[in-house]
C-alpha positions as CSV (number, residue, x, y, z in Angstrom):
1,M,-12.5,3.2,-29.8
2,G,-9.7,5.0,-31.6
3,A,-6.9,6.9,-30.0
4,R,-8.6,10.3,-30.6
5,G,-11.9,9.1,-29.1
6,R,-10.2,7.6,-26.1
7,A,-8.3,10.9,-25.6
8,I,-11.6,12.9,-25.5
9,V,-13.2,10.4,-23.0
10,H,-10.1,10.5,-20.8
11,E,-10.0,14.4,-20.9
12,H,-13.6,14.4,-19.7
13,L,-12.8,11.7,-17.1
14,E,-9.9,13.7,-15.8
15,R,-12.0,16.8,-15.3
16,V,-14.8,14.9,-13.5
17,L,-12.3,13.1,-11.3
18,T,-10.5,16.3,-10.4
19,E,-13.8,17.8,-9.3
20,L,-14.7,14.7,-7.2
21,I,-11.3,14.5,-5.6
22,A,-11.3,18.2,-4.8
23,D,-14.7,17.9,-3.2
24,A,-13.6,14.9,-1.2
25,L,-10.4,16.6,0.0
26,R,-11.9,19.9,0.8
27,P,-13.0,19.0,4.4
28,A,-9.5,17.6,5.2
29,L,-7.7,20.6,3.7
30,E,-10.1,23.5,4.6
31,G,-8.9,26.3,6.8
32,R,-5.2,25.8,6.3
33,P,-3.4,29.0,5.8
34,P,-1.5,29.2,2.5
35,T,2.2,28.7,2.7
36,T,4.9,28.2,0.1
37,T,5.5,24.6,1.2
38,R,1.9,23.4,1.1
39,T,0.4,21.8,-2.0
40,P,-2.7,23.7,-3.0
41,S,-5.7,21.3,-2.9
42,D,-6.8,22.1,-6.5
43,L,-3.3,21.2,-7.8
44,F,-3.3,18.0,-5.7
45,A,-6.7,17.0,-7.1
46,R,-5.5,17.5,-10.7
47,Y,-2.3,15.5,-9.9
48,V,-4.2,12.5,-8.6
49,A,-6.8,12.6,-11.5
50,S,-4.1,13.0,-14.1
51,T,-2.0,10.2,-12.6
52,F,-5.1,8.0,-12.6
53,V,-5.7,8.7,-16.3
54,L,-2.0,8.3,-17.1
55,V,-2.1,4.8,-15.5
56,L,-5.3,3.9,-17.3
57,N,-3.9,5.0,-20.6
58,W,-0.7,3.1,-20.0
59,W,-2.7,-0.1,-19.1
60,L,-4.8,0.1,-22.2
61,E,-2.1,1.1,-24.7
62,S,0.5,-1.4,-23.4
63,K,-2.0,-4.2,-23.4
64,S,-0.7,-5.1,-20.0
65,L,-1.8,-8.4,-18.5
66,L,-2.1,-6.9,-15.1
67,L,-5.5,-7.4,-13.5
68,P,-7.6,-4.3,-12.5
69,G,-6.7,-4.7,-8.9
70,E,-3.0,-4.9,-9.7
71,V,-3.3,-1.7,-11.8
72,N,-5.1,0.0,-8.9
73,E,-2.2,-1.0,-6.5
74,L,0.3,0.4,-9.0
75,F,-1.7,3.7,-9.1
76,L,-1.9,3.8,-5.3
77,R,1.8,3.2,-4.9
78,M,2.4,6.1,-7.3
79,I,0.2,8.6,-5.4
80,E,0.6,7.4,-1.8
81,P,3.7,9.4,-0.9
82,T,2.2,12.7,-2.2
83,L,-1.1,11.9,-0.6
84,K,0.5,11.3,2.8
85,A,2.6,14.5,2.5
86,T,-0.3,16.6,1.4
87,L,-2.7,15.4,4.1
88,S,-0.1,15.6,6.9
89,D,0.9,19.1,5.8
90,R,-1.8,20.7,8.0
């Protein structure tokens, strides 16, 4: 698949992941009053999805020798601080 085709697939993947992540987070984040210091759940869902696609693109384009599990660990290390802060920000 060429770069343009991959970009189209990854754009769709990011939209689908954003929806899935938002749906999964909704119960944990529901009912929180809005404040200026809380990360909105829809923004957080987009952040996680876009970071996933970013890591996936990097892995494919760099021809990295990392195994899928190692790439997953890299992704998790990148989002874990924000995930913890967002979920503990109740």
